[in-house]
N, CA, C and O atoms as a Tinker XYZ file with bonds, in Angstrom:
   412  protein
     1  N    -49.208000   18.042000   43.530000    73     2
     2  CA   -47.909000   17.535000   43.926000    64     1     3
     3  C    -47.211000   16.961000   42.705000    63     2     4     5
     4  O    -47.845000   16.314000   41.871000    81     3
     5  N    -45.933000   17.190000   42.598000    73     3     6
     6  CA   -45.154000   16.717000   41.464000    64     5     7
     7  C    -44.821000   15.241000   41.648000    63     6     8     9
     8  O    -44.359000   14.840000   42.717000    81     7
     9  N    -45.052000   14.425000   40.612000    73     7    10
    10  CA   -44.782000   12.985000   40.692000    64     9    11
    11  C    -43.312000   12.638000   40.480000    63    10    12    13
    12  O    -42.912000   11.495000   40.704000    81    11
    13  N    -42.503000   13.601000   40.053000    73    11    14
    14  CA   -41.087000   13.330000   39.830000    64    13    15
    15  C    -40.390000   13.081000   41.169000    63    14    16    17
    16  O    -40.750000   13.647000   42.201000    81    15
    17  N    -39.381000   12.214000   41.108000    73    15    18
    18  CA   -38.617000   11.943000   42.327000    64    17    19
    19  C    -37.867000   13.193000   42.763000    63    18    20    21
    20  O    -37.432000   13.991000   41.934000    81    19
    21  N    -37.726000   13.348000   44.036000    73    19    22
    22  CA   -36.976000   14.466000   44.584000    64    21    23
    23  C    -35.499000   14.268000   44.259000    63    22    24    25
    24  O    -34.883000   13.322000   44.750000    81    23
    25  N    -34.929000   15.139000   43.446000    73    23    26
    26  CA   -33.524000   15.027000   43.047000    64    25    27
    27  C    -32.637000   15.693000   44.085000    63    26    28    29
    28  O    -32.333000   16.882000   43.983000    81    27
    29  N    -32.230000   14.935000   45.071000    73    27    30
    30  CA   -31.323000   15.443000   46.092000    64    29    31
    31  C    -29.891000   15.241000   45.601000    63    30    32    33
    32  O    -29.570000   14.220000   44.991000    81    31
    33  N    -29.043000   16.218000   45.872000    73    31    34
    34  CA   -27.652000   16.119000   45.482000    64    33    35
    35  C    -26.804000   15.840000   46.704000    63    34    36    37
    36  O    -27.092000   16.297000   47.810000    81    35
    37  N    -25.757000   15.080000   46.472000    73    35    38
    38  CA   -24.788000   14.786000   47.520000    64    37    39
    39  C    -23.491000   15.473000   47.149000    63    38    40    41
    40  O    -22.912000   15.196000   46.098000    81    39
    41  N    -23.038000   16.358000   47.999000    73    39    42
    42  CA   -21.760000   17.018000   47.772000    64    41    43
    43  C    -20.657000   16.144000   48.349000    63    42    44    45
    44  O    -20.650000   15.833000   49.540000    81    43
    45  N    -19.730000   15.756000   47.488000    73    43    46
    46  CA   -18.632000   14.892000   47.899000    64    45    47
    47  C    -17.344000   15.698000   47.888000    63    46    48    49
    48  O    -17.002000   16.323000   46.884000    81    47
    49  N    -16.638000   15.682000   48.996000    73    47    50
    50  CA   -15.379000   16.412000   49.107000    64    49    51
    51  C    -14.221000   15.438000   48.964000    63    50    52    53
    52  O    -14.196000   14.393000   49.614000    81    51
    53  N    -13.267000   15.782000   48.116000    73    51    54
    54  CA   -12.055000   14.981000   47.936000    64    53    55
    55  C    -10.897000   15.751000   48.551000    63    54    56    57
    56  O    -10.406000   16.714000   47.963000    81    55
    57  N    -10.454000   15.323000   49.752000    73    55    58
    58  CA    -9.349000   16.031000   50.397000    64    57    59
    59  C     -8.090000   15.993000   49.528000    63    58    60    61
    60  O     -7.836000   15.014000   48.827000    81    59
    61  N     -7.318000   17.060000   49.585000    73    59    62
    62  CA    -6.127000   17.171000   48.743000    64    61    63
    63  C     -5.163000   16.004000   48.943000    63    62    64    65
    64  O     -4.557000   15.533000   47.981000    81    63
    65  N     -5.014000   15.534000   50.182000    73    63    66
    66  CA    -4.066000   14.446000   50.442000    64    65    67
    67  C     -4.503000   13.118000   49.807000    63    66    68    69
    68  O     -3.690000   12.204000   49.673000    81    67
    69  N     -5.787000   13.006000   49.414000    73    67    70
    70  CA    -6.272000   11.803000   48.739000    64    69    71
    71  C     -6.417000   11.983000   47.237000    63    70    72    73
    72  O     -6.629000   11.005000   46.520000    81    71
    73  N     -6.308000   13.199000   46.752000    73    71    74
    74  CA    -6.633000   13.489000   45.359000    64    73    75
    75  C     -5.726000   12.811000   44.344000    63    74    76    77
    76  O     -6.150000   12.578000   43.212000    81    75
    77  N     -4.495000   12.489000   44.712000    73    75    78
    78  CA    -3.588000   11.813000   43.779000    64    77    79
    79  C     -3.849000   10.313000   43.713000    63    78    80    81
    80  O     -3.376000    9.644000   42.795000    81    79
    81  N     -4.583000    9.790000   44.655000    73    79    82
    82  CA    -4.879000    8.366000   44.660000    64    81    83
    83  C     -3.707000    7.539000   45.154000    63    82    84    85
    84  O     -2.639000    8.068000   45.462000    81    83
    85  N     -3.922000    6.245000   45.224000    73    83    86
    86  CA    -2.896000    5.291000   45.631000    64    85    87
    87  C     -2.857000    4.188000   44.601000    63    86    88    89
    88  O     -3.876000    3.553000   44.330000    81    87
    89  N     -1.687000    3.950000   44.019000    73    87    90
    90  CA    -1.550000    2.904000   43.013000    64    89    91
    91  C     -1.505000    1.544000   43.688000    63    90    92    93
    92  O     -0.787000    1.351000   44.669000    81    91
    93  N     -2.278000    0.599000   43.155000    73    91    94
    94  CA    -2.253000   -0.784000   43.620000    64    93    95
    95  C     -2.299000   -1.683000   42.397000    63    94    96    97
    96  O     -3.021000   -1.401000   41.441000    81    95
    97  N     -1.526000   -2.770000   42.426000    73    95    98
    98  CA    -1.553000   -3.718000   41.312000    64    97    99
    99  C     -1.956000   -5.121000   41.769000    63    98   100   101
   100  O     -1.745000   -6.102000   41.056000    81    99
   101  N     -2.534000   -5.200000   42.960000    73    99   102
   102  CA    -3.061000   -6.459000   43.480000    64   101   103
   103  C     -4.158000   -6.133000   44.490000    63   102   104   105
   104  O     -4.022000   -5.204000   45.286000    81   103
   105  N     -5.225000   -6.890000   44.452000    73   103   106
   106  CA    -6.278000   -6.751000   45.452000    64   105   107
   107  C     -6.563000   -8.121000   46.044000    63   106   108   109
   108  O     -6.662000   -9.114000   45.323000    81   107
   109  N     -6.692000   -8.162000   47.350000    73   107   110
   110  CA    -7.050000   -9.382000   48.063000    64   109   111
   111  C     -8.404000   -9.120000   48.715000    63   110   112   113
   112  O     -8.590000   -8.117000   49.403000    81   111
   113  N     -9.342000  -10.032000   48.493000    73   111   114
   114  CA   -10.700000   -9.840000   49.000000    64   113   115
   115  C    -11.051000  -10.966000   49.959000    63   114   116   117
   116  O    -10.864000  -12.142000   49.647000    81   115
   117  N    -11.556000  -10.599000   51.120000    73   115   118
   118  CA   -12.025000  -11.563000   52.112000    64   117   119
   119  C    -13.436000  -11.144000   52.515000    63   118   120   121
   120  O    -13.834000   -9.999000   52.304000    81   119
   121  N    -14.188000  -12.075000   53.094000    73   119   122
   122  CA   -15.536000  -11.726000   53.515000    64   121   123
   123  C    -15.974000  -12.563000   54.711000    63   122   124   125
   124  O    -15.479000  -13.664000   54.949000    81   123
   125  N    -16.909000  -12.004000   55.440000    73   123   126
   126  CA   -17.632000  -12.715000   56.491000    64   125   127
   127  C    -19.110000  -12.585000   56.134000    63   126   128   129
   128  O    -19.441000  -12.111000   55.048000    81   127
   129  N    -19.984000  -12.992000   57.017000    73   127   130
   130  CA   -21.404000  -12.867000   56.703000    64   129   131
   131  C    -21.893000  -11.418000   56.774000    63   130   132   133
   132  O    -22.994000  -11.122000   56.311000    81   131
   133  N    -21.095000  -10.513000   57.346000    73   131   134
   134  CA   -21.533000   -9.130000   57.502000    64   133   135
   135  C    -20.739000   -8.111000   56.693000    63   134   136   137
   136  O    -21.176000   -6.969000   56.554000    81   135
   137  N    -19.570000   -8.500000   56.151000    73   135   138
   138  CA   -18.760000   -7.501000   55.460000    64   137   139
   139  C    -17.797000   -8.126000   54.462000    63   138   140   141
   140  O    -17.437000   -9.299000   54.560000    81   139
   141  N    -17.392000   -7.308000   53.499000    73   139   142
   142  CA   -16.335000   -7.644000   52.554000    64   141   143
   143  C    -15.158000   -6.736000   52.868000    63   142   144   145
   144  O    -15.336000   -5.543000   53.116000    81   143
   145  N    -13.963000   -7.295000   52.858000    73   143   146
   146  CA   -12.752000   -6.518000   53.103000    64   145   147
   147  C    -11.910000   -6.574000   51.839000    63   146   148   149
   148  O    -11.545000   -7.653000   51.372000    81   147
   149  N    -11.603000   -5.397000   51.287000    73   147   150
   150  CA   -10.775000   -5.295000   50.094000    64   149   151
   151  C     -9.449000   -4.663000   50.495000    63   150   152   153
   152  O     -9.407000   -3.506000   50.915000    81   151
   153  N     -8.371000   -5.420000   50.365000    73   151   154
   154  CA    -7.030000   -4.907000   50.618000    64   153   155
   155  C     -6.370000   -4.634000   49.281000    63   154   156   157
   156  O     -6.246000   -5.531000   48.447000    81   155
   157  N     -5.944000   -3.385000   49.076000    73   155   158
   158  CA    -5.269000   -2.989000   47.854000    64   157   159
   159  C     -3.776000   -2.919000   48.140000    63   158   160   161
   160  O     -3.340000   -2.224000   49.058000    81   159
   161  N     -2.996000   -3.648000   47.341000    73   159   162
   162  CA    -1.588000   -3.886000   47.597000    64   161   163
   163  C     -0.771000   -3.411000   46.413000    63   162   164   165
   164  O     -1.217000   -3.498000   45.269000    81   163
   165  N      0.423000   -2.910000   46.683000    73   163   166
   166  CA     1.346000   -2.532000   45.619000    64   165   167
   167  C      2.547000   -3.467000   45.665000    63   166   168   169
   168  O      3.268000   -3.526000   46.661000    81   167
   169  N      2.748000   -4.199000   44.568000    73   167   170
   170  CA     3.927000   -5.049000   44.427000    64   169   171
   171  C      4.976000   -4.241000   43.682000    63   170   172   173
   172  O      4.705000   -3.697000   42.612000    81   171
   173  N      6.174000   -4.165000   44.249000    73   171   174
   174  CA     7.272000   -3.395000   43.662000    64   173   175
   175  C      8.293000   -4.367000   43.086000    63   174   176   177
   176  O      8.561000   -5.404000   43.692000    81   175
   177  N      8.872000   -4.052000   41.921000    73   175   178
   178  CA     9.846000   -4.951000   41.297000    64   177   179
   179  C     10.992000   -5.323000   42.226000    63   178   180   181
   180  O     11.550000   -4.476000   42.923000    81   179
   181  N     11.326000   -6.594000   42.221000    73   179   182
   182  CA    12.477000   -7.148000   42.941000    64   181   183
   183  C     12.447000   -6.910000   44.449000    63   182   184   185
   184  O     13.492000   -6.940000   45.099000    81   183
   185  N     11.270000   -6.678000   45.005000    73   183   186
   186  CA    11.114000   -6.539000   46.450000    64   185   187
   187  C     10.225000   -7.685000   46.905000    63   186   188   189
   188  O      9.072000   -7.771000   46.484000    81   187
   189  N     10.744000   -8.576000   47.766000    73   187   190
   190  CA     9.996000   -9.786000   48.119000    64   189   191
   191  C      8.815000   -9.556000   49.060000    63   190   192   193
   192  O      8.050000  -10.483000   49.324000    81   191
   193  N      8.657000   -8.340000   49.569000    73   191   194
   194  CA     7.588000   -8.054000   50.514000    64   193   195
   195  C      6.689000   -6.964000   49.934000    63   194   196   197
   196  O      7.174000   -5.981000   49.373000    81   195
   197  N      5.385000   -7.146000   50.074000    73   195   198
   198  CA     4.432000   -6.147000   49.580000    64   197   199
   199  C      3.592000   -5.647000   50.743000    63   198   200   201
   200  O      3.294000   -6.399000   51.671000    81   199
   201  N      3.213000   -4.385000   50.690000    73   199   202
   202  CA     2.415000   -3.786000   51.757000    64   201   203
   203  C      1.015000   -3.473000   51.268000    63   202   204   205
   204  O      0.802000   -3.116000   50.110000    81   203
   205  N      0.063000   -3.616000   52.188000    73   203   206
   206  CA    -1.296000   -3.156000   51.920000    64   205   207
   207  C     -1.247000   -1.627000   51.940000    63   206   208   209
   208  O     -0.812000   -1.026000   52.923000    81   207
   209  N     -1.693000   -1.009000   50.852000    73   207   210
   210  CA    -1.676000    0.450000   50.748000    64   209   211
   211  C     -3.004000    1.068000   51.151000    63   210   212   213
   212  O     -3.067000    2.232000   51.547000    81   211
   213  N     -4.080000    0.265000   51.045000    73   211   214
   214  CA    -5.399000    0.776000   51.413000    64   213   215
   215  C     -6.314000   -0.403000   51.719000    63   214   216   217
   216  O     -6.217000   -1.452000   51.082000    81   215
   217  N     -7.190000   -0.232000   52.682000    73   215   218
   218  CA    -8.182000   -1.255000   53.022000    64   217   219
   219  C     -9.560000   -0.604000   53.007000    63   218   220   221
   220  O     -9.770000    0.453000   53.601000    81   219
   221  N    -10.491000   -1.251000   52.319000    73   219   222
   222  CA   -11.865000   -0.761000   52.257000    64   221   223
   223  C    -12.775000   -1.873000   52.773000    63   222   224   225
   224  O    -12.675000   -3.019000   52.333000    81   223
   225  N    -13.653000   -1.535000   53.698000    73   223   226
   226  CA   -14.577000   -2.500000   54.276000    64   225   227
   227  C    -15.994000   -2.105000   53.848000    63   226   228   229
   228  O    -16.421000   -0.967000   54.046000    81   227
   229  N    -16.713000   -3.068000   53.257000    73   227   230
   230  CA   -18.037000   -2.815000   52.696000    64   229   231
   231  C    -19.058000   -3.792000   53.254000    63   230   232   233
   232  O    -18.717000   -4.912000   53.636000    81   231
   233  N    -20.316000   -3.358000   53.299000    73   231   234
   234  CA   -21.389000   -4.296000   53.587000    64   233   235
   235  C    -21.583000   -5.176000   52.347000    63   234   236   237
   236  O    -21.190000   -4.772000   51.253000    81   235
   237  N    -22.177000   -6.366000   52.486000    73   235   238
   238  CA   -22.434000   -7.192000   51.303000    64   237   239
   239  C    -23.275000   -6.463000   50.251000    63   238   240   241
   240  O    -23.031000   -6.614000   49.053000    81   239
   241  N    -24.252000   -5.684000   50.684000    73   239   242
   242  CA   -25.095000   -4.957000   49.740000    64   241   243
   243  C    -24.286000   -3.920000   48.963000    63   242   244   245
   244  O    -24.444000   -3.781000   47.751000    81   243
   245  N    -23.430000   -3.203000   49.661000    73   243   246
   246  CA   -22.617000   -2.197000   48.989000    64   245   247
   247  C    -21.575000   -2.859000   48.083000    63   246   248   249
   248  O    -21.262000   -2.333000   47.015000    81   247
   249  N    -21.044000   -3.998000   48.498000    73   247   250
   250  CA   -20.084000   -4.725000   47.657000    64   249   251
   251  C    -20.742000   -5.132000   46.339000    63   250   252   253
   252  O    -20.116000   -5.058000   45.282000    81   251
   253  N    -21.993000   -5.556000   46.402000    73   251   254
   254  CA   -22.695000   -5.953000   45.181000    64   253   255
   255  C    -22.966000   -4.741000   44.294000    63   254   256   257
   256  O    -22.826000   -4.817000   43.074000    81   255
   257  N    -23.356000   -3.621000   44.911000    73   255   258
   258  CA   -23.555000   -2.387000   44.133000    64   257   259
   259  C    -22.246000   -1.951000   43.484000    63   258   260   261
   260  O    -22.235000   -1.498000   42.340000    81   259
   261  N    -21.148000   -2.089000   44.215000    73   259   262
   262  CA   -19.838000   -1.719000   43.668000    64   261   263
   263  C    -19.472000   -2.633000   42.496000    63   262   264   265
   264  O    -18.971000   -2.159000   41.477000    81   263
   265  N    -19.718000   -3.937000   42.634000    73   263   266
   266  CA   -19.440000   -4.880000   41.550000    64   265   267
   267  C    -20.240000   -4.501000   40.305000    63   266   268   269
   268  O    -19.696000   -4.487000   39.201000    81   267
   269  N    -21.520000   -4.194000   40.471000    73   267   270
   270  CA   -22.358000   -3.814000   39.330000    64   269   271
   271  C    -21.859000   -2.528000   38.684000    63   270   272   273
   272  O    -21.835000   -2.418000   37.458000    81   271
   273  N    -21.465000   -1.562000   39.492000    73   271   274
   274  CA   -20.950000   -0.301000   38.957000    64   273   275
   275  C    -19.638000   -0.526000   38.213000    63   274   276   277
   276  O    -19.414000    0.076000   37.163000    81   275
   277  N    -18.775000   -1.377000   38.739000    73   275   278
   278  CA   -17.509000   -1.678000   38.072000    64   277   279
   279  C    -17.748000   -2.398000   36.752000    63   278   280   281
   280  O    -17.101000   -2.088000   35.751000    81   279
   281  N    -18.674000   -3.362000   36.739000    73   279   282
   282  CA   -19.007000   -4.061000   35.494000    64   281   283
   283  C    -19.535000   -3.075000   34.446000    63   282   284   285
   284  O    -19.165000   -3.159000   33.275000    81   283
   285  N    -20.381000   -2.161000   34.857000    73   283   286
   286  CA   -20.930000   -1.173000   33.927000    64   285   287
   287  C    -19.834000   -0.263000   33.384000    63   286   288   289
   288  O    -19.824000    0.059000   32.196000    81   287
   289  N    -18.912000    0.151000   34.250000    73   287   290
   290  CA   -17.824000    1.017000   33.800000    64   289   291
   291  C    -16.852000    0.281000   32.891000    63   290   292   293
   292  O    -16.320000    0.879000   31.955000    81   291
   293  N    -16.608000   -0.996000   33.140000    73   291   294
   294  CA   -15.756000   -1.791000   32.243000    64   293   295
   295  C    -16.439000   -1.933000   30.891000    63   294   296   297
   296  O    -15.781000   -1.838000   29.855000    81   295
   297  N    -17.745000   -2.158000   30.884000    73   295   298
   298  CA   -18.484000   -2.258000   29.619000    64   297   299
   299  C    -18.337000   -0.958000   28.819000    63   298   300   301
   300  O    -18.063000   -0.991000   27.619000    81   299
   301  N    -18.518000    0.174000   29.484000    73   299   302
   302  CA   -18.387000    1.474000   28.813000    64   301   303
   303  C    -16.962000    1.699000   28.303000    63   302   304   305
   304  O    -16.766000    2.190000   27.192000    81   303
   305  N    -15.975000    1.339000   29.116000    73   303   306
   306  CA   -14.564000    1.481000   28.727000    64   305   307
   307  C    -14.289000    0.671000   27.465000    63   306   308   309
   308  O    -13.688000    1.179000   26.518000    81   307
   309  N    -14.731000   -0.597000   27.447000    73   307   310
   310  CA   -14.466000   -1.460000   26.302000    64   309   311
   311  C    -15.211000   -0.991000   25.051000    63   310   312   313
   312  O    -14.719000   -1.173000   23.937000    81   311
   313  N    -16.378000   -0.397000   25.221000    73   311   314
   314  CA   -17.072000    0.177000   24.066000    64   313   315
   315  C    -16.253000    1.308000   23.450000    63   314   316   317
   316  O    -16.227000    1.471000   22.230000    81   315
   317  N    -15.596000    2.074000   24.287000    73   315   318
   318  CA   -14.841000    3.230000   23.809000    64   317   319
   319  C    -13.430000    2.868000   23.355000    63   318   320   321
   320  O    -12.956000    3.400000   22.351000    81   319
   321  N    -12.747000    1.970000   24.077000    73   319   322
   322  CA   -11.330000    1.711000   23.819000    64   321   323
   323  C    -11.020000    0.299000   23.330000    63   322   324   325
   324  O     -9.877000    0.017000   22.972000    81   323
   325  N    -11.992000   -0.579000   23.307000    73   323   326
   326  CA   -11.756000   -1.961000   22.906000    64   325   327
   327  C    -11.610000   -2.872000   24.112000    63   326   328   329
   328  O    -11.522000   -2.419000   25.253000    81   327
   329  N    -11.585000   -4.175000   23.828000    73   327   330
   330  CA   -11.541000   -5.170000   24.904000    64   329   331
   331  C    -10.268000   -5.067000   25.726000    63   330   332   333
   332  O     -9.181000   -4.832000   25.198000    81   331
   333  N    -10.425000   -5.246000   27.009000    73   331   334
   334  CA    -9.288000   -5.313000   27.922000    64   333   335
   335  C     -8.732000   -6.722000   27.826000    63   334   336   337
   336  O     -9.461000   -7.696000   28.013000    81   335
   337  N     -7.454000   -6.833000   27.539000    73   335   338
   338  CA    -6.823000   -8.140000   27.406000    64   337   339
   339  C     -6.492000   -8.687000   28.793000    63   338   340   341
   340  O     -5.814000   -8.035000   29.587000    81   339
   341  N     -6.977000   -9.885000   29.067000    73   339   342
   342  CA    -6.688000  -10.533000   30.344000    64   341   343
   343  C     -5.458000  -11.417000   30.200000    63   342   344   345
   344  O     -5.163000  -11.913000   29.113000    81   343
   345  N     -4.744000  -11.611000   31.303000    73   343   346
   346  CA    -3.597000  -12.514000   31.310000    64   345   347
   347  C     -3.985000  -13.783000   32.046000    63   346   348   349
   348  O     -4.979000  -13.809000   32.771000    81   347
   349  N     -3.204000  -14.830000   31.863000    73   347   350
   350  CA    -3.457000  -16.090000   32.557000    64   349   351
   351  C     -2.925000  -16.074000   33.982000    63   350   352   353
   352  O     -3.292000  -16.926000   34.791000    81   351
   353  N     -2.068000  -15.117000   34.294000    73   351   354
   354  CA    -1.455000  -15.050000   35.615000    64   353   355
   355  C     -2.430000  -14.457000   36.620000    63   354   356   357
   356  O     -2.986000  -13.387000   36.377000    81   355
   357  N     -2.651000  -15.138000   37.756000    73   355   358
   358  CA    -3.574000  -14.597000   38.758000    64   357   359
   359  C     -2.987000  -13.419000   39.526000    63   358   360   361
   360  O     -3.726000  -12.667000   40.162000    81   359
   361  N     -1.653000  -13.246000   39.475000    73   359   362
   362  CA    -0.998000  -12.167000   40.212000    64   361   363
   363  C     -0.064000  -11.405000   39.287000    63   362   364   365
   364  O      0.433000  -11.969000   38.312000    81   363
   365  N      0.182000  -10.134000   39.577000    73   363   366
   366  CA     1.163000   -9.394000   38.795000    64   365   367
   367  C      2.553000   -9.976000   39.029000    63   366   368   369
   368  O      2.791000  -10.595000   40.065000    81   367
   369  N      3.469000   -9.789000   38.091000    73   367   370
   370  CA     4.820000  -10.333000   38.281000    64   369   371
   371  C      5.533000   -9.641000   39.429000    63   370   372   373
   372  O      5.339000   -8.449000   39.665000    81   371
   373  N      6.360000  -10.398000   40.141000    73   371   374
   374  CA     7.150000   -9.809000   41.224000    64   373   375
   375  C      8.526000   -9.391000   40.729000    63   374   376   377
   376  O      9.247000   -8.681000   41.431000    81   375
   377  N      8.896000   -9.817000   39.540000    73   375   378
   378  CA    10.159000   -9.408000   38.939000    64   377   379
   379  C      9.864000   -8.806000   37.578000    63   378   380   381
   380  O      9.200000   -9.429000   36.749000    81   379
   381  N     10.351000   -7.604000   37.348000    73   379   382
   382  CA    10.092000   -6.910000   36.096000    64   381   383
   383  C     11.326000   -6.891000   35.212000    63   382   384   385
   384  O     11.428000   -6.060000   34.309000    81   383
   385  N     12.277000   -7.808000   35.463000    73   383   386
   386  CA    13.513000   -7.889000   34.687000    64   385   387
   387  C     14.264000   -6.571000   34.696000    63   386   388   389
   388  O     14.818000   -6.151000   33.681000    81   387
   389  N     14.278000   -5.930000   35.842000    73   387   390
   390  CA    15.035000   -4.696000   36.010000    64   389   391
   391  C     16.198000   -4.972000   36.933000    63   390   392   393
   392  O     16.098000   -5.838000   37.802000    81   391
   393  N     17.304000   -4.259000   36.770000    73   391   394
   394  CA    18.442000   -4.491000   37.662000    64   393   395
   395  C     18.094000   -4.099000   39.096000    63   394   396   397
   396  O     17.320000   -3.170000   39.324000    81   395
   397  N     18.670000   -4.811000   40.056000    73   395   398
   398  CA    18.462000   -4.485000   41.445000    64   397   399
   399  C     19.182000   -3.192000   41.780000    63   398   400   401
   400  O     20.299000   -2.945000   41.326000    81   399
   401  N     18.524000   -2.379000   42.579000    73   399   402
   402  CA    19.121000   -1.098000   42.967000    64   401   403
   403  C     20.287000   -1.334000   43.903000    63   402   404   405
   404  O     20.222000   -2.178000   44.798000    81   403
   405  N     21.344000   -0.588000   43.692000    73   403   406
   406  CA    22.509000   -0.669000   44.557000    64   405   407
   407  C     22.876000    0.731000   44.997000    63   406   408   409
   408  O     22.794000    1.691000   44.231000    81   407
   409  N     23.286000    0.824000   46.260000    73   407   410
   410  CA    23.666000    2.141000   46.779000    64   409   411
   411  C     25.162000    2.285000   46.817000    63   410   412
   412  O     25.671000    3.328000   47.226000    81   411
């Protein structure tokens, strides 16, 4: 018997309607004892209301695996492209100094 682990592959399908992704510039995270809820939000310049564009619900175990994977990918990114500069602002700006649209 071979001592190597059985290398099973998982085929992942990315539907065309999801392939472009959804842009978000804010994430709000909440949790209970059984799950983490990640709401991804897009803030648009000069619009006082923002909508949740996507919600992902994870088990605590999966949330921790996701955090570790994100940390590893950030480490790899910074090795290749340099340090990511952080800002002091906890939220993205709601005004981008652009003129308000008029019809």
